[in-house]
VOMARTI-46546 format. One record per residue (C-alpha): residue number from 1; residue in three letters; z, x, y. Coordinates in steps of 0.02 Angstrom, whole numbers, plus 32768, in hexadecimal, padded with zeros to 4 digits. Each point is the difference from the previous one (the first is absolute). Example, Ala and Ser with C-alpha at 12.3 -4.5 7.8 and 13.67 -1.06 7.14 Angstrom:
BEGIN
<1, 'ALA', <8186, 8267, 7F1F>>
<2, 'SER', <7FDF, 8045, 80AC>>
This chain:
BEGIN
<1, 'MET', <5BA2, D5C3, A699>>
<2, 'GLY', <8057, 7FA7, 7F54>>
<3, 'GLY', <8073, 8088, 7FEE>>
<4, 'ALA', <8026, 8003, 80AD>>
<5, 'PHE', <8032, 7F45, 8010>>
<6, 'LEU', <8069, 8012, 7F5E>>
<7, 'ALA', <8064, 80AD, 8034>>
<8, 'ALA', <8023, 7FAA, 80B2>>
<9, 'ALA', <8032, 7F51, 7F8F>>
<10, 'LEU', <8064, 8059, 7F9A>>
<11, 'LEU', <806D, 8077, 8087>>
<12, 'ALA', <8025, 7F4E, 8056>>
<13, 'ARG', <8043, 7FA0, 7F7D>>
<14, 'LEU', <8075, 8083, 7FC9>>
<15, 'GLY', <8029, 8038, 80CA>>
<16, 'GLY', <8009, 7F4A, 800A>>
<17, 'ARG', <8095, 7FF2, 7F7B>>
<18, 'ILE', <8074, 806C, 8079>>
<19, 'GLY', <7FBA, 7FAD, 80A8>>
<20, 'LEU', <7F82, 8087, 8039>>
<21, 'PRO', <7F6D, 7FC7, 806B>>
<22, 'THR', <7F5D, 7FF6, 7FCE>>
<23, 'ILE', <7FB8, 806D, 806A>>
<24, 'PRO', <8056, 80C1, 7FDC>>
<25, 'LEU', <7FE1, 7FCA, 7F5E>>
<26, 'PHE', <7F3D, 7FEB, 8003>>
<27, 'ILE', <7FEB, 8098, 8066>>
<28, 'LEU', <806E, 8065, 7F71>>
<29, 'ALA', <7F87, 7FBA, 7F8E>>
<30, 'GLY', <7F81, 8051, 8059>>
<31, 'ILE', <8049, 80B0, 8010>>
<32, 'LEU', <8030, 8008, 7F63>>
<33, 'LEU', <7F45, 7FC3, 7FB8>>
<34, 'GLY', <7FA8, 805E, 8088>>
<35, 'PRO', <7FB3, 80AA, 7FFF>>
<36, 'HIS', <809D, 806F, 8044>>
<37, 'THR', <8072, 7FD3, 7F84>>
<38, 'PRO', <7FFA, 8042, 7F4D>>
<39, 'GLY', <7FDF, 7F98, 7F60>>
<40, 'ILE', <7F8E, 7F5C, 8000>>
<41, 'VAL', <7F88, 8001, 8095>>
<42, 'LEU', <7FAE, 7F4B, 8002>>
<43, 'VAL', <7FB9, 8021, 80A1>>
<44, 'SER', <7FB9, 80BD, 8038>>
<45, 'ASP', <7FD0, 7FE7, 8093>>
<46, 'PRO', <804E, 7F7F, 8076>>
<47, 'HIS', <7F51, 7FD5, 805E>>
<48, 'ASP', <7FCC, 7FA8, 7F60>>
<49, 'LEU', <807D, 7F7C, 802E>>
<50, 'GLU', <7FD6, 7FF7, 80C6>>
<51, 'MET', <7FAB, 7F66, 801A>>
<52, 'LEU', <8078, 7FAA, 7F84>>
<53, 'SER', <8087, 803D, 805A>>
<54, 'ALA', <7FAB, 7FDD, 80BE>>
<55, 'LEU', <7FF7, 7F3C, 7FAE>>
<56, 'GLY', <80B1, 7FF3, 7FD7>>
<57, 'LEU', <802F, 803A, 80BF>>
<58, 'VAL', <7F7E, 7F72, 8043>>
<59, 'LEU', <8049, 7F88, 7F9F>>
<60, 'LEU', <80C3, 8029, 800C>>
<61, 'LEU', <7FD1, 7FF1, 80D1>>
<62, 'PHE', <7F7B, 7F61, 7FDB>>
<63, 'TYR', <80A2, 7FA7, 7FBF>>
<64, 'LEU', <8071, 803B, 808A>>
<65, 'GLY', <7F87, 7FA1, 8080>>
<66, 'LEU', <7FF2, 7F64, 7F92>>
<67, 'GLU', <80D0, 7FFD, 800F>>
<68, 'PHE', <7FF0, 8025, 80BB>>
<69, 'HIS', <7FCE, 7F7F, 805D>>
<70, 'LEU', <7FA6, 7FEF, 809B>>
<71, 'ASP', <8084, 7F9F, 805A>>
<72, 'ASP', <8088, 807C, 7FD6>>
<73, 'LEU', <7F7D, 807B, 8059>>
<74, 'LYS', <7FE4, 7FA6, 809C>>
<75, 'ALA', <80BA, 7FCC, 8007>>
<76, 'GLY', <805C, 80A3, 7FFE>>
<77, 'GLY', <7F6B, 8072, 8060>>
<78, 'ARG', <8069, 8041, 8075>>
<79, 'ARG', <809E, 802B, 7F9A>>
<80, 'MET', <7F8C, 8048, 7F74>>
<81, 'ALA', <7FAE, 8078, 8072>>
<82, 'LEU', <80C3, 802F, 803D>>
<83, 'ALA', <8034, 8023, 7F47>>
<84, 'GLY', <7F75, 805A, 7FCE>>
<85, 'GLY', <7FFC, 8068, 8097>>
<86, 'ALA', <80A2, 8022, 7FE6>>
<87, 'TYR', <7FF2, 8032, 7F4A>>
<88, 'LEU', <7F69, 8075, 8037>>
<89, 'VAL', <804B, 8056, 8085>>
<90, 'LEU', <80A0, 802A, 7F7B>>
<91, 'ASN', <7FA5, 802F, 7F6F>>
<92, 'VAL', <7F6C, 8053, 8043>>
<93, 'GLY', <804E, 8056, 8094>>
<94, 'ALA', <8087, 8040, 7F7D>>
<95, 'GLY', <7F6A, 8038, 7F93>>
<96, 'LEU', <7FA9, 805F, 807D>>
<97, 'GLY', <80B4, 8055, 8037>>
<98, 'PHE', <8026, 803C, 7F44>>
<99, 'GLY', <7F41, 8041, 7FEF>>
<100, 'PHE', <8023, 806A, 80AC>>
<101, 'ALA', <80A0, 8020, 7FB3>>
<102, 'LEU', <7FC1, 804D, 7F53>>
<103, 'GLY', <7F84, 8082, 806B>>
<104, 'TRP', <7F76, 7FDE, 7F81>>
<105, 'GLY', <7F89, 7FED, 809E>>
<106, 'THR', <7FBE, 7F82, 807D>>
<107, 'SER', <7F83, 7FA8, 7F96>>
<108, 'GLU', <807B, 7FFD, 7F7B>>
<109, 'ALA', <808B, 7F9F, 806C>>
<110, 'LEU', <7F78, 7F87, 8030>>
<111, 'VAL', <7FEF, 7FC8, 7F4A>>
<112, 'LEU', <80C1, 8006, 7FCA>>
<113, 'ALA', <800A, 7F82, 80A6>>
<114, 'GLY', <7F99, 7F7B, 7F9C>>
<115, 'VAL', <8040, 8032, 7F64>>
<116, 'LEU', <80BC, 7FE5, 8016>>
<117, 'GLY', <7FCB, 7F7A, 8072>>
<118, 'ILE', <7F99, 7F73, 7FBF>>
<119, 'SER', <8038, 7F87, 7F7C>>
<120, 'SER', <7FAB, 7FF3, 7F49>>
<121, 'SER', <7FBC, 7F48, 8028>>
<122, 'ALA', <7FD2, 7FF7, 7F47>>
<123, 'ILE', <80BD, 802A, 7FB7>>
<124, 'VAL', <8046, 7F9A, 8099>>
<125, 'THR', <7F94, 7F67, 7FC5>>
<126, 'LYS', <8030, 802A, 7F38>>
<127, 'VAL', <80C5, 8006, 803A>>
<128, 'LEU', <7FFD, 7F56, 8064>>
<129, 'VAL', <7FAC, 7FA6, 7F56>>
<130, 'ASP', <8070, 8056, 7F8C>>
<131, 'LEU', <80AD, 7FC3, 805A>>
<132, 'GLY', <7FC5, 7F53, 8022>>
<133, 'ARG', <8010, 8026, 80CB>>
<134, 'ILE', <7F62, 7FC6, 802C>>
<135, 'GLY', <8039, 7F5C, 8054>>
<136, 'ASN', <8097, 8057, 804A>>
<137, 'PRO', <8007, 7FFF, 80D1>>
<138, 'GLU', <8026, 80B7, 8008>>
<139, 'THR', <7F3E, 801C, 7FA0>>
<140, 'LYS', <7F9D, 7FC5, 8097>>
<141, 'PRO', <8022, 8099, 8060>>
<142, 'ILE', <7FEB, 8070, 7F70>>
<143, 'LEU', <7F58, 7FBB, 7FF2>>
<144, 'GLY', <7FF0, 800B, 80B6>>
<145, 'ILE', <801A, 80AC, 7FF7>>
<146, 'ILE', <7F90, 8030, 7F89>>
<147, 'VAL', <7F82, 7FAB, 8055>>
<148, 'VAL', <8036, 8061, 8099>>
<149, 'GLU', <7FF1, 80A1, 7F91>>
<150, 'ASP', <7F55, 7FD5, 7FC6>>
<151, 'ILE', <7FBF, 7FF2, 80AB>>
<152, 'PHE', <8047, 80AD, 8047>>
<153, 'LEU', <7FCE, 8052, 7F50>>
<154, 'ALA', <7F4E, 7FCC, 8032>>
<155, 'LEU', <8013, 804F, 80A9>>
<156, 'TYR', <806A, 809A, 7FC2>>
<157, 'LEU', <7F76, 801C, 7F7E>>
<158, 'ALA', <7F70, 7FFB, 8082>>
<159, 'ALA', <8063, 8082, 806B>>
<160, 'LEU', <8039, 8077, 7F61>>
<161, 'GLN', <7F4D, 801F, 7FBD>>
<162, 'PRO', <7FB5, 805A, 808A>>
<163, 'ILE', <8096, 8062, 8002>>
<164, 'LEU', <801D, 803F, 7F42>>
<165, 'SER', <7F20, 8010, 7FF6>>
<166, 'GLY', <8014, 8082, 809C>>
<167, 'ALA', <7F91, 7F96, 806E>>
<168, 'ASP', <7FFE, 8027, 80C6>>
<169, 'SER', <7FB2, 7F51, 8032>>
<170, 'LEU', <807D, 7F8E, 8058>>
<171, 'SER', <7F73, 7F80, 8005>>
<172, 'ALA', <7FE9, 7FF4, 7F44>>
<173, 'ALA', <80B5, 7FF0, 7FF5>>
<174, 'VAL', <800E, 7F72, 8082>>
<175, 'MET', <7F57, 7FBA, 7FBF>>
<176, 'ASP', <8053, 7FEF, 7F4D>>
<177, 'ALA', <80AE, 7FB4, 8044>>
<178, 'GLY', <7F8A, 7F85, 8060>>
<179, 'LYS', <7FAC, 7FC8, 7F65>>
<180, 'ALA', <809B, 7FDD, 7F97>>
<181, 'PHE', <8057, 7F9B, 807F>>
<182, 'GLY', <7F69, 7FA5, 802A>>
<183, 'PHE', <7FEB, 7FCF, 7F55>>
<184, 'LEU', <80BB, 7FDE, 7FED>>
<185, 'LEU', <7FF5, 7F8B, 80AB>>
<186, 'LEU', <7F67, 7FA1, 7F8E>>
<187, 'LEU', <8063, 7FE5, 7F74>>
<188, 'ALA', <8082, 7FC6, 8064>>
<189, 'LEU', <7F9C, 7F6C, 804F>>
<190, 'ALA', <7FA1, 7FE8, 7F61>>
<191, 'ALA', <80AE, 7FDD, 7FC0>>
<192, 'ARG', <8033, 7F93, 808B>>
<193, 'TYR', <7F5C, 7F95, 802D>>
<194, 'GLY', <7FA7, 8014, 7F51>>
<195, 'THR', <8078, 7FA0, 7F96>>
<196, 'ARG', <7F83, 7F61, 7FEA>>
<197, 'VAL', <7F5F, 8066, 7FE0>>
<198, 'VAL', <805C, 806C, 7F6F>>
<199, 'SER', <8058, 7F49, 7FB6>>
<200, 'ARG', <7F49, 7FB6, 7FF9>>
<201, 'PHE', <7FC6, 80A6, 7FAB>>
<202, 'VAL', <8094, 8008, 7F66>>
<203, 'ALA', <8014, 7F41, 7FEF>>
<204, 'THR', <7FEB, 7FE8, 7F54>>
<205, 'ARG', <803C, 7F8E, 7F69>>
<206, 'ASP', <7FD4, 8085, 7F89>>
<207, 'ASP', <8082, 808E, 7FD5>>
<208, 'GLU', <7F7A, 8070, 7FD4>>
<209, 'LEU', <7FA3, 7FF9, 808F>>
<210, 'LEU', <809E, 7FFB, 8077>>
<211, 'VAL', <8037, 80AD, 7FB8>>
<212, 'ILE', <7F47, 8050, 8006>>
<213, 'SER', <7FFA, 7FD5, 80C8>>
<214, 'PHE', <809C, 8026, 8023>>
<215, 'LEU', <7FFD, 80A7, 7FA9>>
<216, 'GLY', <7F68, 802C, 803B>>
<217, 'ALA', <801E, 7FDD, 80AE>>
<218, 'ALA', <80B6, 8071, 800B>>
<219, 'VAL', <7F9C, 8090, 7F96>>
<220, 'PHE', <7F65, 7FF1, 806C>>
<221, 'MET', <8079, 7FFB, 80B3>>
<222, 'ALA', <805D, 8086, 7FBB>>
<223, 'GLY', <7F65, 806F, 7FEE>>
<224, 'VAL', <7FC9, 7FC8, 80AA>>
<225, 'SER', <8097, 803B, 804D>>
<226, 'GLU', <7FFB, 80AF, 7FB5>>
<227, 'TRP', <7F66, 801E, 8052>>
<228, 'PHE', <803A, 7FD4, 80A0>>
<229, 'GLY', <8090, 8070, 7FF0>>
<230, 'VAL', <8083, 7F7E, 7FEB>>
<231, 'ALA', <805D, 8014, 7F66>>
<232, 'ASP', <7FBE, 7F92, 7F69>>
<233, 'ALA', <80A6, 7FA7, 7FF3>>
<234, 'ILE', <8008, 7FB6, 8090>>
<235, 'GLY', <7F4F, 7FB0, 7FF4>>
<236, 'ALA', <803E, 7FB8, 7F76>>
<237, 'PHE', <809D, 7FC1, 804C>>
<238, 'MET', <7F9F, 7FAE, 8086>>
<239, 'VAL', <7F8C, 7FB7, 7F6B>>
<240, 'GLY', <80BA, 7FA8, 7FAE>>
<241, 'LEU', <8033, 7FDE, 80B2>>
<242, 'MET', <7F68, 7F8E, 801C>>
<243, 'LEU', <7FEC, 7FA3, 7F51>>
<244, 'GLY', <80C8, 7FD6, 7FE4>>
<245, 'SER', <7FE5, 7F90, 80A3>>
<246, 'THR', <7F71, 7FA9, 7F9D>>
<247, 'THR', <8002, 7F58, 7F9A>>
<248, 'SER', <7FED, 8073, 7F5E>>
<249, 'GLY', <808B, 808C, 803B>>
<250, 'GLU', <808B, 7FBA, 7F8D>>
<251, 'ARG', <7F84, 8004, 7F5D>>
<252, 'ILE', <7FCC, 80C0, 8039>>
<253, 'LEU', <80B9, 8025, 8004>>
<254, 'LYS', <8011, 7FDB, 7F47>>
<255, 'LEU', <7F4F, 8020, 7FB8>>
<256, 'VAL', <8020, 80C3, 8067>>
<257, 'HIS', <809F, 8015, 7FBA>>
<258, 'PRO', <7FD7, 8049, 7F5E>>
<259, 'LEU', <7F7A, 8073, 8036>>
<260, 'ARG', <8079, 8043, 8086>>
<261, 'ASP', <8070, 802C, 7F7A>>
<262, 'ALA', <7F8A, 8051, 7F7F>>
<263, 'PHE', <7FA5, 806F, 809B>>
<264, 'GLY', <809A, 800F, 8055>>
<265, 'ALA', <8045, 8060, 7F5E>>
<266, 'ILE', <7F67, 8063, 7FF5>>
<267, 'PHE', <8003, 8045, 80B8>>
<268, 'PHE', <80BE, 803A, 7FDB>>
<269, 'PHE', <7FD6, 8055, 7F51>>
<270, 'ALA', <7F82, 805C, 8069>>
<271, 'PHE', <805F, 8033, 8084>>
<272, 'GLY', <8067, 8055, 7F78>>
<273, 'LEU', <7F67, 8056, 7FAB>>
<274, 'SER', <7FF3, 806B, 80BF>>
<275, 'ILE', <809E, 8041, 7FF2>>
<276, 'ASP', <801E, 80BE, 7FB1>>
<277, 'PRO', <80B2, 8006, 7FD9>>
<278, 'GLY', <7FEC, 80B8, 7FFC>>
<279, 'THR', <7FF2, 801B, 80B3>>
<280, 'LEU', <809B, 7F9E, 8037>>
<281, 'PRO', <8098, 8080, 7FF4>>
<282, 'SER', <7FA9, 8067, 8077>>
<283, 'VAL', <801C, 7F7E, 808B>>
<284, 'LEU', <809A, 7FAF, 7FC3>>
<285, 'TRP', <8062, 8031, 809A>>
<286, 'PRO', <7F88, 7FB2, 807B>>
<287, 'VAL', <7FD6, 7F6F, 7F9F>>
<288, 'LEU', <80C5, 7FD3, 7FFA>>
<289, 'ALA', <800A, 8023, 80BD>>
<290, 'ALA', <7F6B, 7F87, 801D>>
<291, 'VAL', <803C, 7F72, 7F97>>
<292, 'ALA', <80BD, 8020, 8059>>
<293, 'VAL', <7FA4, 7FF2, 80A6>>
<294, 'THR', <7F92, 7F6B, 7FCD>>
<295, 'LEU', <8096, 7F8C, 7FBC>>
<296, 'ALA', <806F, 8024, 809B>>
<297, 'MET', <7F5C, 7FCA, 8070>>
<298, 'ASN', <7FEF, 7F5E, 7F93>>
<299, 'VAL', <80A7, 7FDD, 800F>>
<300, 'LEU', <7FDF, 8003, 80C5>>
<301, 'ALA', <7F64, 7FAE, 7FF7>>
<302, 'GLY', <8056, 7F75, 7F9E>>
<303, 'LEU', <8086, 7FCE, 806A>>
<304, 'ALA', <7F80, 8002, 8096>>
<305, 'ALA', <7FA2, 7F80, 7FA8>>
<306, 'ALA', <8097, 7F9D, 7FE4>>
<307, 'ARG', <803A, 7FFE, 80B5>>
<308, 'ILE', <7F55, 7FD4, 8037>>
<309, 'TYR', <7FFE, 7F5F, 7F8C>>
<310, 'ASP', <80BC, 7FE2, 8004>>
<311, 'PHE', <801C, 802A, 7F48>>
<312, 'GLY', <809C, 803A, 7FB1>>
<313, 'PRO', <8027, 808A, 7F8E>>
<314, 'GLN', <7FBF, 7FD4, 7F65>>
<315, 'PRO', <7F53, 7FCE, 8041>>
<316, 'ALA', <800E, 80AD, 8075>>
<317, 'ALA', <8025, 805C, 7F54>>
<318, 'ASN', <7F71, 7F97, 7F9E>>
<319, 'ILE', <7F86, 8036, 8098>>
<320, 'ALA', <8044, 80CF, 7FEF>>
<321, 'THR', <7FF7, 8018, 7F38>>
<322, 'THR', <7F5E, 7F8B, 7FFB>>
<323, 'LEU', <7F9D, 8061, 806E>>
<324, 'LEU', <8036, 80A3, 7FB1>>
<325, 'ALA', <7F88, 802C, 7F8C>>
<326, 'ARG', <7F6A, 8078, 8021>>
<327, 'GLY', <7F56, 800C, 7F9D>>
<328, 'GLU', <7F42, 7FF4, 800E>>
<329, 'PHE', <7FEF, 8028, 80AD>>
<330, 'ALA', <8067, 80AA, 7FEA>>
<331, 'LEU', <7F8C, 8029, 7F79>>
<332, 'ILE', <7F67, 7FCB, 8069>>
<333, 'LEU', <804D, 808C, 806E>>
<334, 'ALA', <8019, 8088, 7F81>>
<335, 'THR', <7F52, 7FE5, 7FCB>>
<336, 'MET', <7FCF, 800D, 80B9>>
<337, 'ALA', <8078, 80A1, 8026>>
<338, 'ALA', <7FBB, 8051, 7F53>>
<339, 'GLY', <7F59, 7FE7, 8034>>
<340, 'ALA', <8017, 8053, 80BB>>
<341, 'GLY', <804D, 80A3, 7FAD>>
<342, 'LEU', <80AA, 7FD9, 8046>>
<343, 'ASP', <80A2, 8051, 7FC8>>
<344, 'ALA', <8005, 7FF8, 7F3B>>
<345, 'ARG', <80A8, 7FC4, 7FF1>>
<346, 'LEU', <7FDD, 7F57, 8055>>
<347, 'SER', <7FB0, 7FB4, 7F48>>
<348, 'PRO', <8082, 801C, 7FB2>>
<349, 'PHE', <808F, 7FC3, 807E>>
<350, 'ILE', <7FBC, 7F6A, 801D>>
<351, 'ALA', <7FE1, 7FDD, 7F3E>>
<352, 'GLY', <80B7, 801F, 7FF4>>
<353, 'TYR', <803B, 7F92, 80A1>>
<354, 'VAL', <7F8B, 7F7A, 7FCF>>
<355, 'LEU', <8041, 7FF9, 7F50>>
<356, 'LEU', <80BD, 8014, 8032>>
<357, 'LEU', <7FED, 7F5F, 8076>>
<358, 'ALA', <7F9C, 7FA2, 7F88>>
<359, 'VAL', <8090, 801A, 7F95>>
<360, 'LEU', <8084, 7FE3, 8070>>
<361, 'GLY', <7FAC, 7F72, 806E>>
<362, 'PRO', <7FF0, 7F7D, 7F81>>
<363, 'LEU', <80C9, 8033, 7FCB>>
<364, 'CYS', <8031, 7FF9, 80A7>>
<365, 'ALA', <7FB1, 7F5D, 8019>>
<366, 'GLY', <8059, 7F9D, 7F62>>
<367, 'ARG', <80A5, 8051, 8049>>
<368, 'SER', <7FF3, 7FD6, 80A6>>
<369, 'GLN', <80A2, 7F8E, 7FFD>>
<370, 'LEU', <8065, 80BF, 7FEE>>
<371, 'LEU', <7FA4, 802F, 80AE>>
<372, 'ALA', <8025, 7F64, 8055>>
<373, 'ARG', <80B1, 801E, 7FEC>>
<374, 'VAL', <8011, 808E, 807B>>
<375, 'LEU', <7F81, 7FC4, 8075>>
<376, 'PRO', <8034, 7FA7, 80B1>>
<377, 'SER', <7FFE, 7F55, 8012>>
<378, 'ARG', <7F8B, 7FAC, 8085>>
<379, 'ARG', <80AF, 7FEF, 8068>>
<380, 'THR', <8016, 80BA, 8005>>
<381, 'PRO', <7FAB, 8061, 8084>>
<382, 'LEU', <7F84, 8093, 7FAC>>
<383, 'SER', <8043, 80AF, 8031>>
<384, 'THR', <7F47, 8028, 8006>>
<385, 'GLY', <7FC0, 7F85, 8084>>
<386, 'VAL', <7F6B, 7FCE, 7F9A>>
């Protein structure tokens, strides 16, 4: 653990001197010191850091929920749904088409639809924090799109699981999807009407007790969410959403900050541990093609969101580049695909695709002004008609 923290810190310091973002450097530390790379191996089994990695993701999304106020969610519900729907239609649709074009099989295409279609909530959150864009106007639709993606994710996983497991029971699949959707609805109602109760639960002048209270609530709800078939991160996000509206919200935001940074670094380090660089050359061309498709779809999605929110070229470019990275969800799908005995090329393809976009995403987001120069303004009709 100590070596993981120090290696991530050292590479991040070196990269910071030449302007590189921390996320790909944390991932690179995991690759270099993991079991798949010759030399020093700090962690021989990536599963050894599984719980700490999960905690990092939970804290990243919990922090995101604290920043995303309920008033913003209520005020922009319709536009948020439109922007998120447009993003999913473009990216998941393109991912499904790309999967069929590869010719690896129907189940493989369904997996690739999710891999290419869903952004990394963890990386998106880290990019917004690192670039100081939490307060930007376009951050609200970015966070809204993430929320819509998480809702879709719960239903998608519930529908995909029986397909990958070979289950032929439609009723079982419908039951799983219904359970996930019902729990999401319960979380939404709790976030809307349960703020006063939650505020009384966490209210204390003692920082130690406050940390234990909000950390316990976030982790517990993440675990309950996972049991209901909903992504654990969305449970933590909803808890953050509730606590951010309480009288203790500002204090919680400050207290969780160092925890988010520390365990977030472990999340990305553990991500790097799972990548075997030796398998990447065999799927190089499909990976590059998939990255090109994702770049194009994100630009279109950024333009669509900008049209919905009446933004100009720079916010459109920020939306397109911030949502570019893929990460934790794609790795979950890679694990599911391997367990289901699908095409052996899927795992190295997903690893290469995610790694490349994990590097390109933060870099592109930090230089989004270059994209903004070539995007049409609000007064220019979009040829796509989106």
